[in-house]
VOKOL-523335 format. One record per residue: residue number from 1; residue in one letter; x, y, z of N, C-alpha, C in turn. Coordinates in Angstrom, 2 decimals. Example, Ala and Ser with C-alpha at 12.3 -4.5 7.8 and 13.67 -1.06 7.14 Angstrom:
<nodes>
(node 1 'A' (13.19 -5.69 7.80) (12.30 -4.50 7.80) (13.20 -3.30 7.80))
(node 2 'S' (12.85 -2.25 7.08) (13.67 -1.06 7.14) (12.90 0.03 7.87))
</nodes>
This chain:
<nodes>
(node 1 'M' (0.85 -1.18 0.00) (0.00 0.00 0.00) (0.89 1.23 0.00))
(node 2 'G' (0.61 2.16 -0.92) (1.43 3.35 -1.06) (0.91 4.53 -0.26))
(node 3 'K' (1.47 5.67 -0.57) (1.07 6.92 0.08) (-0.38 7.27 -0.27))
(node 4 'V' (-0.95 8.16 0.53) (-2.30 8.67 0.30) (-2.18 10.19 0.12))
(node 5 'Y' (-2.69 10.70 -1.00) (-2.71 12.15 -1.22) (-3.96 12.71 -0.55))
(node 6 'E' (-3.83 13.84 0.13) (-4.97 14.43 0.82) (-5.20 15.87 0.39))
(node 7 'Y' (-6.47 16.19 0.24) (-6.92 17.56 -0.06) (-8.03 17.89 0.93))
(node 8 'R' (-7.95 19.09 1.51) (-8.96 19.53 2.47) (-9.66 20.78 1.94))
(node 9 'T' (-10.95 20.86 2.24) (-11.73 22.02 1.84) (-12.90 22.19 2.80))
(node 10 'T' (-13.55 23.32 2.72) (-14.74 23.61 3.52) (-15.93 23.75 2.59))
(node 11 'V' (-17.07 23.17 2.96) (-18.30 23.30 2.17) (-18.79 24.74 2.33))
(node 12 'T' (-18.94 25.44 1.21) (-19.39 26.83 1.25) (-20.83 26.94 0.72))
(node 13 'I' (-21.41 28.12 0.83) (-22.79 28.34 0.39) (-22.96 27.95 -1.07))
(node 14 'G' (-22.00 28.28 -1.92) (-22.08 27.95 -3.34) (-22.06 26.46 -3.63))
(node 15 'D' (-21.61 25.66 -2.66) (-21.54 24.20 -2.83) (-22.82 23.50 -2.40))
(node 16 'T' (-23.80 24.26 -1.87) (-24.96 23.64 -1.23) (-26.28 24.03 -1.90))
(node 17 'N' (-27.31 23.22 -1.60) (-28.67 23.52 -2.07) (-29.41 24.30 -0.98))
(node 18 'L' (-30.71 24.48 -1.15) (-31.50 25.25 -0.17) (-31.52 24.62 1.21))
(node 19 'L' (-31.32 23.30 1.28) (-31.31 22.61 2.57) (-29.92 22.57 3.19))
(node 20 'Q' (-28.98 23.25 2.54) (-27.59 23.32 2.97) (-26.87 21.98 2.88))
(node 21 'H' (-27.34 21.08 2.00) (-26.64 19.84 1.70) (-25.69 20.12 0.54))
(node 22 'M' (-24.51 19.53 0.57) (-23.58 19.71 -0.55) (-24.15 19.02 -1.79))
(node 23 'Y' (-24.14 19.73 -2.92) (-24.61 19.16 -4.18) (-23.82 17.89 -4.51))
(node 24 'F' (-24.53 16.88 -5.04) (-23.88 15.63 -5.42) (-22.79 15.88 -6.46))
(node 25 'V' (-23.05 16.76 -7.41) (-22.08 17.03 -8.48) (-20.76 17.57 -7.92))
(node 26 'H' (-20.80 18.16 -6.74) (-19.57 18.71 -6.15) (-18.56 17.61 -5.80))
(node 27 'F' (-19.04 16.39 -5.56) (-18.11 15.27 -5.33) (-17.22 15.09 -6.57))
(node 28 'F' (-17.80 15.22 -7.77) (-17.02 15.09 -9.00) (-16.08 16.27 -9.19))
(node 29 'T' (-16.53 17.46 -8.82) (-15.66 18.63 -8.87) (-14.45 18.42 -7.96))
(node 30 'L' (-14.69 17.90 -6.76) (-13.60 17.66 -5.82) (-12.66 16.57 -6.32))
(node 31 'Q' (-13.18 15.57 -7.04) (-12.30 14.56 -7.64) (-11.32 15.24 -8.60))
(node 32 'G' (-11.84 16.14 -9.44) (-10.99 16.83 -10.40) (-9.97 17.74 -9.74))
(node 33 'I' (-10.39 18.47 -8.73) (-9.47 19.36 -8.02) (-8.37 18.55 -7.35))
(node 34 'T' (-8.74 17.46 -6.69) (-7.76 16.62 -6.00) (-6.77 16.03 -6.99))
(node 35 'R' (-7.27 15.50 -8.11) (-6.40 14.95 -9.15) (-5.43 16.01 -9.65))
(node 36 'D' (-5.94 17.20 -9.96) (-5.10 18.26 -10.52) (-4.02 18.70 -9.53))
(node 37 'L' (-4.36 18.82 -8.26) (-3.37 19.23 -7.27) (-2.35 18.13 -7.02))
(node 38 'W' (-2.77 16.86 -7.11) (-1.82 15.74 -7.02) (-0.79 15.85 -8.14))
(node 39 'V' (-1.26 16.12 -9.36) (-0.33 16.28 -10.50) (0.65 17.41 -10.20))
(node 40 'K' (0.13 18.53 -9.73) (0.98 19.70 -9.45) (2.00 19.42 -8.35))
(node 41 'E' (1.56 18.76 -7.27) (2.40 18.61 -6.08) (3.21 17.31 -6.03))
(node 42 'C' (2.78 16.27 -6.74) (3.38 14.95 -6.53) (3.99 14.32 -7.77))
(node 43 'V' (3.70 14.85 -8.95) (4.26 14.30 -10.18) (5.38 15.22 -10.64))
(node 44 'P' (6.64 14.80 -10.49) (7.74 15.65 -10.93) (7.59 15.98 -12.43))
(node 45 'G' (7.57 17.26 -12.75) (7.41 17.67 -14.14) (6.01 17.49 -14.68))
(node 46 'G' (5.04 17.22 -13.81) (3.66 16.98 -14.26) (3.05 18.19 -14.95))
(node 47 'L' (3.23 19.36 -14.37) (2.68 20.58 -14.96) (3.31 20.83 -16.33))
(node 48 'E' (4.62 20.63 -16.44) (5.31 20.82 -17.71) (4.80 19.82 -18.75))
(node 49 'S' (4.55 18.57 -18.34) (4.02 17.56 -19.26) (2.68 18.01 -19.83))
(node 50 'I' (1.83 18.55 -18.98) (0.51 19.02 -19.43) (0.67 20.25 -20.33))
(node 51 'R' (1.54 21.15 -19.94) (1.79 22.33 -20.79) (2.35 21.94 -22.16))
(node 52 'D' (3.09 20.81 -22.20) (3.67 20.33 -23.46) (2.69 19.51 -24.27))
(node 53 'G' (1.45 19.37 -23.80) (0.43 18.71 -24.61) (-0.14 17.41 -24.08))
(node 54 'L' (0.39 16.89 -22.98) (-0.19 15.67 -22.41) (-1.62 15.95 -21.97))
(node 55 'V' (-2.51 15.04 -22.28) (-3.93 15.21 -21.95) (-4.37 14.06 -21.06))
(node 56 'L' (-5.09 14.37 -19.99) (-5.70 13.36 -19.13) (-7.19 13.34 -19.46))
(node 57 'I' (-7.64 12.26 -20.07) (-9.03 12.15 -20.50) (-9.79 11.29 -19.50))
(node 58 'T' (-10.89 11.81 -18.97) (-11.72 11.02 -18.06) (-12.56 10.06 -18.89))
(node 59 'K' (-12.32 8.77 -18.68) (-13.06 7.72 -19.41) (-14.31 7.32 -18.64))
(node 60 'N' (-14.21 7.36 -17.32) (-15.32 6.92 -16.48) (-15.16 7.58 -15.11))
(node 61 'A' (-16.26 8.00 -14.52) (-16.24 8.57 -13.17) (-17.44 8.04 -12.41))
(node 62 'M' (-17.24 7.76 -11.13) (-18.29 7.19 -10.30) (-18.15 7.75 -8.89))
(node 63 'C' (-19.28 7.89 -8.23) (-19.27 8.30 -6.83) (-20.40 7.59 -6.10))
(node 64 'E' (-20.05 6.86 -5.07) (-21.05 6.17 -4.24) (-21.27 7.02 -2.99))
(node 65 'Y' (-22.41 7.65 -2.96) (-22.78 8.56 -1.88) (-23.22 7.74 -0.67))
(node 66 'K' (-22.78 8.14 0.53) (-23.15 7.44 1.76) (-23.85 8.35 2.77))
(node 67 'K' (-23.40 9.60 2.84) (-23.91 10.50 3.87) (-23.71 11.95 3.42))
(node 68 'D' (-24.61 12.84 3.84) (-24.54 14.25 3.46) (-23.38 14.99 4.10))
(node 69 'F' (-22.87 15.96 3.36) (-22.06 17.03 3.92) (-22.96 18.25 3.98))
(node 70 'F' (-22.75 19.09 4.98) (-23.55 20.29 5.16) (-22.66 21.54 5.13))
(node 71 'L' (-23.32 22.68 5.06) (-22.64 23.96 5.02) (-21.59 24.05 6.13))
(node 72 'Y' (-20.39 24.43 5.76) (-19.22 24.64 6.62) (-18.61 23.37 7.20))
(node 73 'D' (-19.08 22.20 6.76) (-18.35 20.98 7.12) (-16.96 21.04 6.49))
(node 74 'R' (-15.99 20.47 7.19) (-14.65 20.33 6.64) (-14.57 18.97 5.96))
(node 75 'V' (-14.17 18.96 4.70) (-14.09 17.73 3.91) (-12.63 17.35 3.71))
(node 76 'L' (-12.32 16.10 3.99) (-11.00 15.53 3.71) (-11.18 14.56 2.55))
(node 77 'V' (-10.51 14.85 1.44) (-10.54 13.95 0.28) (-9.21 13.22 0.24))
(node 78 'Q' (-9.26 11.90 0.24) (-8.06 11.09 0.11) (-8.07 10.42 -1.26))
(node 79 'M' (-6.90 10.39 -1.91) (-6.80 9.81 -3.24) (-5.61 8.88 -3.34))
(node 80 'Q' (-5.82 7.76 -4.02) (-4.75 6.84 -4.36) (-4.95 6.36 -5.80))
(node 81 'I' (-3.94 5.69 -6.32) (-3.95 5.18 -7.69) (-4.15 3.66 -7.64))
(node 82 'R' (-4.94 3.16 -8.60) (-5.20 1.72 -8.67) (-5.19 1.30 -10.14))
(node 83 'N' (-4.82 0.05 -10.39) (-4.87 -0.52 -11.75) (-4.07 0.30 -12.75))
(node 84 'L' (-2.83 0.55 -12.43) (-1.93 1.28 -13.33) (-1.64 0.38 -14.53))
(node 85 'R' (-2.08 0.81 -15.72) (-1.91 0.01 -16.94) (-1.02 0.77 -17.93))
(node 86 'G' (-0.99 0.31 -19.16) (-0.13 0.93 -20.18) (-0.48 2.37 -20.49))
(node 87 'A' (-1.77 2.64 -20.73) (-2.19 3.98 -21.14) (-3.27 4.57 -20.24))
(node 88 'S' (-3.66 3.83 -19.20) (-4.74 4.32 -18.34) (-4.51 3.87 -16.90))
(node 89 'T' (-5.25 4.51 -16.02) (-5.21 4.14 -14.61) (-6.51 4.58 -13.95))
(node 90 'E' (-6.69 4.15 -12.73) (-7.89 4.50 -11.99) (-7.48 5.26 -10.73))
(node 91 'L' (-8.15 6.37 -10.48) (-7.95 7.13 -9.26) (-9.07 6.77 -8.30))
(node 92 'V' (-8.73 6.53 -7.06) (-9.70 6.13 -6.04) (-9.80 7.26 -5.02))
(node 93 'F' (-11.03 7.69 -4.74) (-11.27 8.82 -3.83) (-12.13 8.37 -2.65))
(node 94 'R' (-11.78 8.88 -1.47) (-12.60 8.69 -0.27) (-12.83 10.08 0.33))
(node 95 'F' (-14.09 10.35 0.67) (-14.49 11.66 1.20) (-14.90 11.50 2.65))
(node 96 'Y' (-14.17 12.16 3.55) (-14.44 12.07 4.98) (-14.86 13.42 5.53))
(node 97 'N' (-15.71 13.38 6.57) (-15.94 14.57 7.38) (-14.71 14.67 8.28))
(node 98 'E' (-13.95 15.74 8.13) (-12.69 15.84 8.85) (-12.88 15.87 10.37))
(node 99 'A' (-13.98 16.40 10.85) (-14.21 16.48 12.30) (-14.48 15.11 12.91))
(node 100 'T' (-15.19 14.26 12.18) (-15.58 12.95 12.74) (-14.85 11.78 12.11))
(node 101 'M' (-14.19 12.03 10.97) (-13.53 11.00 10.16) (-14.51 9.92 9.69))
(node 102 'E' (-15.80 10.29 9.60) (-16.79 9.39 9.00) (-16.66 9.44 7.49))
(node 103 'L' (-16.76 8.27 6.87) (-16.72 8.18 5.41) (-18.07 8.60 4.85))
(node 104 'H' (-18.08 9.63 3.99) (-19.32 10.15 3.42) (-19.53 9.71 1.98))
(node 105 'A' (-18.45 9.38 1.27) (-18.59 8.93 -0.12) (-17.28 8.30 -0.57))
(node 106 'E' (-17.40 7.45 -1.59) (-16.24 6.86 -2.25) (-16.45 6.97 -3.74))
(node 107 'G' (-15.38 7.20 -4.47) (-15.52 7.33 -5.91) (-14.28 6.90 -6.65))
(node 108 'T' (-14.44 6.78 -7.97) (-13.32 6.46 -8.84) (-13.37 7.36 -10.06))
(node 109 'N' (-12.24 7.47 -10.69) (-12.10 8.26 -11.90) (-11.08 7.53 -12.76))
(node 110 'E' (-11.52 6.92 -13.86) (-10.59 6.24 -14.76) (-10.11 7.25 -15.79))
(node 111 'I' (-8.79 7.38 -15.90) (-8.24 8.33 -16.86) (-7.37 7.61 -17.88))
(node 112 'V' (-7.41 8.15 -19.10) (-6.60 7.67 -20.21) (-5.65 8.79 -20.58))
(node 113 'F' (-4.41 8.45 -20.86) (-3.41 9.44 -21.24) (-3.39 9.57 -22.76))
(node 114 'A' (-3.28 10.81 -23.23) (-3.23 11.06 -24.67) (-2.22 12.16 -24.95))
(node 115 'N' (-1.74 12.17 -26.20) (-0.78 13.21 -26.59) (-1.52 14.46 -27.08))
(node 116 'S' (-0.78 15.43 -27.55) (-1.38 16.70 -27.97) (-2.33 16.54 -29.16))
(node 117 'N' (-2.22 15.43 -29.89) (-3.14 15.14 -31.00) (-4.35 14.32 -30.53))
(node 118 'H' (-4.47 14.15 -29.23) (-5.54 13.39 -28.59) (-5.51 11.91 -29.00))
(node 119 'R' (-4.32 11.41 -29.28) (-4.13 9.98 -29.54) (-3.65 9.34 -28.24))
(node 120 'V' (-4.25 8.22 -27.91) (-3.88 7.52 -26.68) (-2.39 7.22 -26.70))
(node 121 'C' (-1.74 7.45 -25.56) (-0.29 7.20 -25.45) (-0.01 6.47 -24.14))
(node 122 'R' (1.18 5.94 -24.03) (1.59 5.26 -22.81) (1.71 6.29 -21.68))
(node 123 'I' (1.51 5.83 -20.47) (1.66 6.72 -19.31) (3.13 7.14 -19.23))
(node 124 'P' (3.41 8.43 -19.21) (4.80 8.89 -19.13) (5.45 8.41 -17.83))
(node 125 'P' (6.77 8.21 -17.85) (7.47 7.70 -16.66) (7.24 8.53 -15.39))
(node 126 'N' (7.17 9.85 -15.50) (6.97 10.66 -14.29) (5.61 10.39 -13.66))
(node 127 'F' (4.57 10.21 -14.48) (3.24 9.88 -13.96) (3.21 8.44 -13.44))
(node 128 'R' (3.85 7.52 -14.16) (3.88 6.11 -13.74) (4.57 5.99 -12.38))
(node 129 'N' (5.71 6.63 -12.23) (6.45 6.55 -10.96) (5.66 7.14 -9.80))
(node 130 'A' (5.01 8.28 -10.03) (4.17 8.88 -8.99) (2.98 7.97 -8.68))
(node 131 'G' (2.41 7.35 -9.71) (1.30 6.42 -9.51) (1.70 5.24 -8.66))
(node 132 'I' (2.89 4.71 -8.89) (3.39 3.59 -8.08) (3.55 4.03 -6.63))
(node 133 'E' (4.08 5.24 -6.44) (4.29 5.76 -5.08) (2.98 5.92 -4.32))
(node 134 'Y' (1.89 6.23 -5.02) (0.57 6.45 -4.40) (-0.39 5.29 -4.68))
(node 135 'S' (0.16 4.12 -4.93) (-0.65 2.98 -5.33) (-1.49 2.41 -4.18))
(node 136 'A' (-2.75 2.12 -4.50) (-3.64 1.44 -3.55) (-3.55 -0.07 -3.74))
(node 137 'D' (-2.87 -0.51 -4.81) (-2.72 -1.94 -5.07) (-1.71 -2.53 -4.09))
(node 138 'E' (-1.96 -3.76 -3.72) (-1.04 -4.41 -2.78) (-0.04 -5.27 -3.50))
</nodes>
């Protein structure tokens, strides 16, 4: 089992409905934010790879909702990598209430790597190595 990347945020008014429940779609927004910050902070040269034309294409995204988040709850998003393959991998997300450490949702995001021409390509070594470091596979 590898490292776990963590992102923390607070549920704000814009994230909630009239009942002050966090919108379901925000779980997917948080998946994207967490993935992007992992690339920035944990993949050596990741930002440069993207600037040079590497594309991360979302092939599939899922979120299994378990419990509501409410206005001003602190959310802890944990992310790891699973099923690292030639041109794709799966990101695994767990959403906790930071105050209670209760699990509120779990999700996945399967991504495919592509070049600047949007042709599928092998996972670059810098992404592969970071993926191994944050692997959820045993």
